[in-house]
N, C-alpha and C positions, 0 to 999 in steps of 0.2 A: 505493500500500500503506500508507494513513495509518493502519489499525489494525493494523500489523503489529508485532512485538517485535524487538528487535536482540539476537543473540548472537553473541558474541566467542569464538571458537575459539585457543587457545595455539599452534598449530601449523598446517600448512599443509592438512591433512585432518584427519576425526575416527576415532579407535581406542579400544579400551578401555583406560583409564586416561588417556585426554587429558583437559584440565582446559577448562571452559567457564565464561562469566561471562554471566550473563543480569540485566538492571538491572531489568525489571518483567516479571514472571510473567504467562503469559494466563489467562484466567478458566477454572476448572475446567470448565465444563459443554461446550465447545466447541473444536473445531481453531482454531487462530489460525496467520495467516501470519507467516512471520519471514524477515528477511534475516540471513543467518549470514556473517559476516566473519572471514577466515582472517588468521593472524598472517603470511603472506607478503603480504597486501595482495589476494588473492583474493576472492569472494565468490560466494555462490550462494543462489537463494531455497529457501524450505522450508515447513514447517508443523509446528507442535507442540501437542501435547495434554496436560496435566496429568492423569496417571493416578491420582495419590495426592498429597497434600501433599508427598513427598518423591521421587516419580517423574515422570520427564517423557518422552515419547514426542517425538522429532524424526526426522522424516522431510526430507532433504536431497536436491535436485534435481542432476542431473550438473553438472560444472563444469570449469574446468581451472586448476591452480595456475598460479601467476607463471612458473613453469618450464616451463608448458604441458604439464603430465602430465594426461590426463585421470583424472577420478575419476567412476567411474558412481553413479548415485542410489542412496542407502542410508537405511535405517531404524534406528535407535539408541534405546536405553534409555539415559537419565540419571540418576543419583543426585542429591541436594542434599548437599553436603558441610559447609556450614554453617546455623546456625540461621535467618539472614535470606535464605535463598534465591537469593543472589546468585551462590555459587560451586557449580559442579556438576562431576561425572565422569562421563565415560563408562562404562557397566556394560557394555553387550555391544552388538552387532548384533543386530537383531530382524529375522525373516523378511518 
């Protein structure tokens, strides 16, 4: 995954209101592979797509937290919370 982006989540799972850090945004035109790192040390693969300058769709594959709790694959909408687009917040779960 050399062209993937790294996403750091402030908790062991995603939920509305959860904060996320993204150092480099994907190109707006295409879905990009993502390596999602959670605060507890667990991780998952995913894909993200920049819908608008301040909106990002993130689909995360299923994974297990460090406490071995399974988390199903989910699709999320994130909104930028700063002008640099490094800090994001999960707005809601997408179908």
